[in-house]
Each structure stands twice: as C-alpha cells, then as structure tokens.
VOLUM-264131 format. One record per residue (C-alpha): x, y, z; residue in one letter. Coordinates in steps of 0.001 Angstrom, whole numbers. Each point is the difference from the previous one (the first is absolute). Layout:
N
         X         Y         Z   resn
         X         Y         Z      A
...
# end
This chain:
305
         X         Y         Z   resn
    -27626    177947     94387      M
      3263     -1588      -685      I
       980       194      3415      S
     -2824     -1542      1217      K
      -137     -2876     -2808      R
      3721      -845      1603      K
      -924       177      3403      V
     -3007     -2091     -1011      T
      2362     -2405     -1893      E
      3018      -294      2461      S
     -2508     -1153      2573      R
     -1524     -2452     -2518      N
      3384     -1597      -232      L
      1081        -2      3898      K
     -3485     -1819       544      M
       734     -2226     -2883      F
      3653      -376      1124      R
     -1314      -991      4049      D
     -2745     -2245     -1363      R
      3193     -1702     -1653      V
      1880      -221      3043      Q
     -2721     -1008      1930      H
      -543     -2858     -2669      A
      3455     -1146       689      K
       170        45      3759      V
     -3292     -2110      -264      S
      1234     -1980     -2322      S
      3240      -708      2271      K
     -2493      -586      2962      L
     -1858     -2380     -1889      I
      3358     -2017     -1170      L
      1314       -55      3298      L
     -3067     -1132      1687      I
      -595     -2549     -2700      L
      3676     -1281       718      T
      -693      -311      3912      G
     -3291     -2053      -671      L
      1965     -2201     -2524      S
      3038      -678      2936      F
     -2604      -546      2147      F
     -1738     -2345     -1818      A
      3439     -1959     -1001      C
       794       -21      4081      I
     -3289     -1412       609      N
       452     -2426     -3026      F
      3123     -1318      1043      V
     -1214      -226      3501      I
     -2965     -2259      -884      N
      2334     -1780     -1773      T
      2068     -1128      2378      R
     -2832      -870      2587      E
     -1273     -2433     -2772      K
      3667     -1376      -369      I
       357      -604      3822      D
     -3371     -1582       231      V
      1070     -2660     -2892      L
      3154      -690      1958      Q
     -1935      -556      3127      K
     -2061     -2408     -2086      K
      2867     -1539     -1602      M
      1517      -582      3355      E
     -3325     -1741      1648      T
      -167     -2230     -3021      F
      3741     -1430       176      Q
      -685      -511      3650      F
     -3016     -1889      -523      T
      1731     -1736     -2819      A
      2741     -1305      1951      K
     -2329     -1362      2485      D
     -2190     -1284     -2289      K
      2748     -2125     -2115      I
       971     -1912      2850      P
     -3168      -816       586      Q
      -957     -1053     -3240      E
      3349     -2056      -422      Q
      -781     -2064      3402      K
     -3361      -562     -1571      H
      1723     -1313     -3265      L
      1957     -2264      1893      K
     -2799     -1484      2270      R
     -1680      -338     -3261      K
      2918     -1871     -1552      S
       554     -2370      3179      S
     -3591      -574       -53      S
       268      -924     -3663      H
      3100     -2185       289      S
     -1001     -1990      3160      S
     -3224      -441     -2016      N
      1839     -1485     -2927      S
      1825     -2260      2272      K
     -3137     -1276      1410      Q
     -1710      -819     -3235      T
      2945     -1152     -1939      A
        93     -3664      -602      K
      3201     -1856       242      P
      1305     -1581     -3644      R
      2346     -2796      -435      R
      3081      1325     -2438      V
      3057     -1229      -614      R
      2576      3100       122      R
      2457     -1080     -2818      S
       851     -2807     -2321      P
      2797     -1248      2460      N
     -1657        69      2937      D
     -2430     -3052       363      N
     -1752      1042      3317      V
     -3672      1092       -32      M
      -700      2549      2484      I
     -2958      2442       129      D
       467      3190     -1055      E
     -1891      1949      2473      T
      2488     -1522      2790      M
      3030      2005     -2093      L
     -1585      3280      -603      T
      2152      2958      1369      G
      2635     -2733      1327      K
      2594     -1074     -2502      G
       672     -2748     -3085      V
       575     -3574       727      V
      2544     -2238     -1220      Y
      1253     -3622       413      T
      3627      -625      1215      R
       559     -3391     -1292      W
      2708     -1999      1656      G
      -276      1913      3536      R
     -2006        57      3337      H
      -294      3213       869      D
       120      3599     -1680      C
      2590      2347       231      S
       368      3969      -272      G
     -1166      2911      1598      P
     -4371       177      -465      N
        11     -3697      -877      N
     -2440     -1975      1811      D
      -602     -3769      -347      L
     -3592     -1037     -1022      I
       855     -3815       762      Y
      2959     -2854      -638      E
      -598     -2848     -2164      G
      1211     -2724     -2182      I
       415       581     -3866      A
     -2112     -2657     -2016      A
      -665     -1121     -3514      G
      -640     -3105     -2362      A
      1957     -3083      -333      H
      2815       428     -2297      Y
     -1303     -3572     -1882      T
     -3554      1499      -590      H
      -706      1341     -3182      T
     -2689      2397      1651      G
     -1003      1713      3171      G
      1114      3475      1327      V
      2587      1586     -1820      S
       628      2845      2512      D
      1512      -795      3182      S
     -2153       592      3065      L
       830      1343      3633      C
     -2074     -2382      2279      L
      -773      1053      3773      H
      1878     -2012      2123      L
     -2651       -78      2325      N
     -2685     -1511     -2539      V
     -3462       184       889      S
     -3158     -1990     -1650      Y
     -3646       941        -8      R
     -1793     -2216      2860      N
     -1294     -3454     -1540      G
       272      1886     -4036      R
      2749     -2452     -1198      F
      1036     -3525     -1384      Q
      2522     -1844       911      D
      1837     -2441     -2235      G
      1354      1102     -3770      N
     -3045       517     -2262      Q
      1956       170     -2805      G
        92      3921      -450      A
      2848      2308      -483      S
      3061      -884      2856      H
      2328      2166      1983      I
      3340      -626      1713      Y
      2424      1876      1969      G
      3293      1828     -2270      L
      3066     -1310       427      E
      3241      1602      -365      Y
      1916     -2554     -2534      R
      3122      1450      -606      D
      3176      -684      2147      S
      2231      1992     -1398      W
     -1702      3527       650      I
      2144       643      3359      S
      2581      1748     -2453      S
     -2329      2316      -841      V
     -2486       348      2774      M
       811      1153      3509      D
      -823     -3243      2466      F
       849      2093      3588      S
     -3807      -209      1020      L
      -111     -3852      -681      I
      1772     -2121      2911      E
       951     -3174     -2721      T
      1277      3046     -2367      H
     -1919     -2052     -3090      S
     -3490       333     -1209      T
       343     -2932     -2552      Y
     -3378     -2643       292      L
     -1329      2830      2766      H
     -3698      1487         1      S
      -155      3506     -1019      V
     -1317      1991      2662      P
     -1739      3457      -969      C
     -1599      3389      1568      A
     -2789      2251     -1149      V
       905      3611       941      C
     -1736      3778       309      L
      1945      2698      -835      V
     -1190      3192      1573      E
      -299      3120     -2047      R
       573     -1880     -3518      R
     -2448       -10     -2992      T
      1382     -2570     -1969      T
      2486     -2850       -22      Q
      2132     -1137     -3218      L
      2685     -3248      -104      M
      2401       981     -2615      I
      2128     -3301     -1679      P
      3439       584      -501      G
       587      3072      2118      R
      1454       320      3716      V
      -975      3741       239      T
     -3247      1672      -521      C
      -872      3018     -2317      P
       490      3851      1295      Q
     -2592       528      3119      G
      -857     -3305       742      W
       649     -2320      3070      T
      2093     -3318       -51      K
     -1962     -2090      2317      E
      2036     -3211      -926      Y
      2637     -1574     -2612      T
       237     -3711      -987      G
       -32     -2335     -3142      Y
     -2719     -1337     -2577      I
     -1091     -3292       416      M
     -2380     -2201     -1126      A
      -903     -3505     -1184      G
      3283     -2527     -1867      G
      -711       729     -4061      H
      -220     -3983        52      S
     -3223       235      2146      D
     -3275     -1132     -1472      K
     -1130      3324       590      H
       661      3364      -413      A
       129      2322      3770      T
       190      4047       318      S
      3128      1126      1160      P
        55      1447      3482      I
      2629      2478      1523      C
      1899     -2071      2836      V
      2252      1698      2652      D
      3126        -5      -586      D
       730      -465      3766      T
     -2344     -3189       343      P
     -1971     -1832      2897      Q
     -1299     -3591       140      V
     -3037     -1691      1416      V
      1663     -1894      3172      P
      -498     -3985        38      G
      -701      -169     -3515      T
      3018     -1290     -1545      H
       -74     -2831     -2283      G
     -1217      -242     -3950      S
     -3839      -174      -169      Q
      -194       -86     -3460      N
     -2470      2619       114      G
       438      3528     -1636      A
      3472       680     -1038      F
      1886      3486       371      L
      3110       825     -2002      H
      2375      3154      -880      M
     -1030      1642     -3259      V
      2898       271     -2454      E
        -3      1955     -3135      T
       946     -1808     -3354      Q
      1158      2876     -2789      C
     -1453      -987     -3527      A
     -3051      2169      -106      S
      1105      1947      3182      L
      2828      2049      -760      L
      3337     -1609       856      C
      1283      3805      1228      E
     -1202      1201      2784      P
     -1364     -3824       399      Y
      2607     -2941       982      A
      -766     -3545      -745      V
      -775     -1970      2811      G
      -222      2739      2693      R
     -2268       319      2768      E
     -2811      3230      -367      I
      -153      2144      2882      S
     -3217      1735       700      C
     -1399      2773      2469      V
     -2943       884      1246      V
     -1032      3453       407      C
     -2697      2306      1423      T
     -1080      3856      -440      L
# end
C-alpha cells in the first residue's frame, strides 16, 4: 500500500512539474509572440509616419513654388494699382498758387513743382549756377519808391518779357500803388564785391537783375544772414551780401541776399530815383559787439536741402 501511494504521489508530482514546465514554455512563447507583434507594430508606425512626413514635404514644396509665382504677380498688380492711383491723382490735382518762402517773392503753381525740387530767387544775377539748377525765368528787381511811405515792402522779381491781359488794363496813373526798378545806390562796394562779370566794373546807379531758379531733387531752401557756409548736409547755391532800402528812406523794405558776384541790367545806368538798394551794415548796440563789428557788411548764403 505504501509503495502504491508513493508511486501515485511520484506520478502526480511529475505531472505537476510537467504542467508547470509547459506553462513556462507557453508563457515564454506568448511573450515572444507579443514582442514580435509589438516590434512589427512599431515598424508599421514608423513607416506610416515617414509616409505622412513625405506627403507634408511635397505639399510644402508645392505651396512655396506657388507662392513664388504668386508674389511677383501681386507686386505687379500693386504697382499697376499705385501707378494708376498716382496718375489719377495727377489728373485730378488742382493747381494752387503758393509762395515758396518769405524770401522768395515769386508766386508759382505748386503742382508744377511736385516731385521736381525747390525754387529760389537769385538777386543780382541773370542766371542760375550749380548742378541741377534750371532757370525758370530772368527778371528785373522792383520795389516801392524810396520817398513813398506806403506801397510794396518786398522786392519783386518782375519777368523781363512782361505780358498783359488782353484789353483788361487801363493806362495812366490812377493813384494806386506804384512800383519802380531797384537801383544799386552804393558807389564804394567794389571793395567787397567781385565785379568781374560787369564791363564797367561798377554797379552804381544800375538796375538790379534777378533770376528765379529751380533746384532739382531738393525739398526746401533757406537764406541765412550772417553766414557764408551752409549747415552740414545742405547745398550752397550762392553767397552774397544783405541789401535793402536806405535807413533814411520813407518806408521799410525787406532785406534780400544779393549775389557777391553781381551783374547789372544793360542800358540802365543813371539815377532814376526809384527804389533804392543799399548794403546793410551792423551797428552794435542791442547787437553784440562781439562777434558783430560796427559798420561791417553782413554776408549771406542761400542753401537748399
């Protein structure tokens, strides 16, 4: 009986061990299968992800290529639209009469100067000098009579080739405002001015010429009394001396910057007793005696920017 029991127990133990061993093998096999499936799933995920990335890259390249073609077209469209708008603006712009600066007595259409430059008057000369300077017109300086207590206070640059409204004028003095040619009235200024452009080497009792000039690619002009050089970045158009009516005249006049290499209006020599032009000198009282000097002529410079 004991022997049978041992045999049975031994058999049962062996069967149990076999089952345990079988379970271990099965679990290893299952783990191996699961590992393989996971591996293949990862590979499949990587492949799918790579395909999606390739598709996105192709779409980006297509978009960039399309954008490169589209941007120049849009730029051309904008340029056409801008040019069309500017041309329409030019067509619809109405001319407006303006005075360019306090020292510029020429009234001119603003639309004529749009995008062109700036206008200034060169007193004492028939011409304009320097690069990018164009002569708009040549004239003769004029102002009020030195004995009159009223009339114009600013000097005017009258066009040499004067024109009148057809039939819309009345000759004879009607007792209104009068204007006269401006005369150089100082006989001694040859010591400070360059008379190389005047045959008689004198300006005394001659009429004063003027020129209205257009400087291209400029936006503003400035006359600086008391200087012969321009601020940094500005362009010098001409230098000269401040001149105006005499202190004993019956009315005040606005000073002008007369070119220091002056010219005269030919055939005008002789005292006409009209509008007078004198050199302006400093008197130090309320002006500082340093750096100003008593009785010294004031230089000037016309600058553009």
